[in-house]
C-alpha positions, 0 to 999 in steps of 0.5 A, a space after each residue: 458318233 454317240 453309242 446306242 443305249 444298252 439293253 435294259 438301261 432306262 431313264 426317269 423324267 419328272 412330269 409337270 404333274 409331279 409324277 415320273 415317266 420312265 423309258 427303257 431300252 428293250 432287247 430290240 434296242 428301241 426305246 419303250 415308254 412305261 405304260 404307267 407313271 409313278 408317284 416316286 422316283 424310287 418306284 420308277 427306278 424299281 420298275 426299270 430294274 424289274 424290266 431289266 430282269 425280264 430281259 434276261 430271256 430276250 426271246 420271251 420279252 414283250 414290250 411293256 405296253 403290249 404286255 399290258 394290253 394282253 393282260 387286260 384282254 385276259 382279264 376281260 375274257 375272264 370277266 366275260 366268262 362270268 357274265 351271261 348274255 341274258 343277265 347282261 341284256 336284262 341290265 341293259 334294258 333296265 338302265 337304258 335311257 333315251 336323251 337322258 330319260 328312262 325308256 317308256 314303259 311300253 318300249 321296255 315291255 316290248 324289249 322284254 318280250 323280244 328278249 323272252 320270246 326271240 333272243 334269250 332262248 338262244 343266247 341267255 345261258 351263253 357267256 358274253 364272250 361265247 356269242 360268235 358270228 356262227 351262232 348269230 347267223 344260225 339264230 337269224 336264220 331261225 327267226 320267224 318270217 316277220 320283217 318287223 320281228 326279225 328287225 327288232 330282235 336283231 337290233 336289240 340283240 346287237 345293241 346289247 352286244 354293243 354295250 358289252 364291247 364298249 368301254 366299261 363293258 365285259 369285253 371292251 374293244 371286242 368284236 360285236 358278233 352281230 354283223 349280218 348286213 342289212 339285218 337291222 335296217 329297213 322299216 315296217 311295211 308302210 300302211 297307206 290305208 285311208 278312209 273315204 267319206 261314205 265309210 266315215 259316215 257309216 263309222 260315225 253312225 255305228 260307233 257309240 255316240 259319246 265316242 264320235 268326237 274321238 273319230 273326228 279329233 283323230 281325223 281332223 286334228 291328227 290325235 293319237 288314241 293315247 292322247 285322246 284317252 288322256 285329254 282333259 277339259 282344261 286342254 281344250 280352248 273352244 274360243 281359240 279353237 285349240 287343243 293343247 296336247 301335252 300328255 298321253 296314256 301309255 298303253 303298255 298293257 295291264 297295270 302298265 298303263 300310265 300317264 306320260 308325255 307325248 310320244 316325242 317332244 314334237 308331239 307336244 303341240 297346240 292343234 287347231 280345231 276345224 270349225 266343222 268339229 267345234 259344234 260336235 265337241 262343244 255338245 259333247 263337253 256339255 253333255 258327257 262331262 263335268 269338271 275343268 280337269 275331268 277326262 273328255 272321254 272317260 270310262 263309265 266309272 270316270 277313270 281312263 277309258 280302256 282301249 280294249 273297251 273302245 275297240 269293242 274287242 270280243 272275248 272268245 268263248 271256250 269251244 266256239 267254232 266261229 270267232 265272236 262278233 265285236 261288241 256293238 258300238 265299238 271301233 271294230 264293229 263300226 269299221 266292220 259295218 263300213 266294210 273296212 275290217 282292216 282299218 286301224 284307228 290310227 289310219 284316221 290320222 293318215 287320212 287327215 294327213 293325206 287330205 292336207 297333202 292333197 290340199 297343198 300342205 308342206 312337209 313341215 305343216 303335215 309333220 306339225 299336224 301329226 306331231 312327229 319328231 321326223 318328217 318321215 311320215 309327212 313325206 309318205 303322205 306327200 308321196 301319196 299325193 304325188 302318185 295321185 297327181 301322176 294319175 291326174 296328169 295322165 288324164 290330162 294327157 288323154 284329154 290333150 290327145 283327144 279331138 275335143 275337151 
């Protein structure tokens, strides 16, 4: 029977790469492979000799790979102690990309607002490795009672720590302390607000005449406000009854407004213009704009229309006891005149999608109409139609149980 190798004995093997691999017999009489390879045989043999000296105290000896893992963890902890959450979060937001593209200005602004108002006051001055589940739980319990804010703040903070614990982060392989079940899931409450025909007529009569086509295009072509503000004469093909939607105005606020691509790849679309909208749009193009590449709905000075001007957002006077009335001719004034002060301009898209669903459009067709990258919104409008069908079916049931029709 062959005798077992003695403690401290090792072997060297040359790999196809030209480097040398080492195995050594530990105090446990098991074979252990060195966690690294060596450029020369002499370096490999020197490592065996050093490891054999470590075994002079077998009770304190740790296998080479485990010892390296401990050393790496210690270095990571030391590095994490030098990195504060606030600085790391700022770096994550500045460098994050989506599908290889930098964050949209509006998204980056939202992240910065969440950090400044809801995340950094608790975590900014903590070292990355000092953020614990107990601190996270306490912070979560103190967030405002708003599902949207709570979800967005938690999701962003958790993603920052995910970057910190990923390979290349300050604490690779560490535990992410953001582990509150369900905290980052769910969606905002679904708005299923639509406008009816009499209300639409009041809105059209009340809003400024040059903005009426914006109402029509939002409802009947599913266009977003940012897409309408950046719409140019060259994007409209009246003979083909098409609008080529390729750009949008980024509404990041202040000087952050900028021309960008559509909200998603699916947002770039050729939208058919209904026959009922053609005369109104043709008259608008003839009366209110010049130049093939001019804006279709410009401001008075020819630049991009400011959303707050379109909305007619009133300015609060110092010391005023009552809220100011919206500016006449703006969206706010028009919806108030229709008795729909809760109506958003975006709800016109919802109305168009709902009408499509009620007239038999498929999920894919509604998704294309909305220019959405996922069928989520389209499914919501189909569900609305299903609920309406339930009500209609109930009416049929009552007819069936009656004496006559």
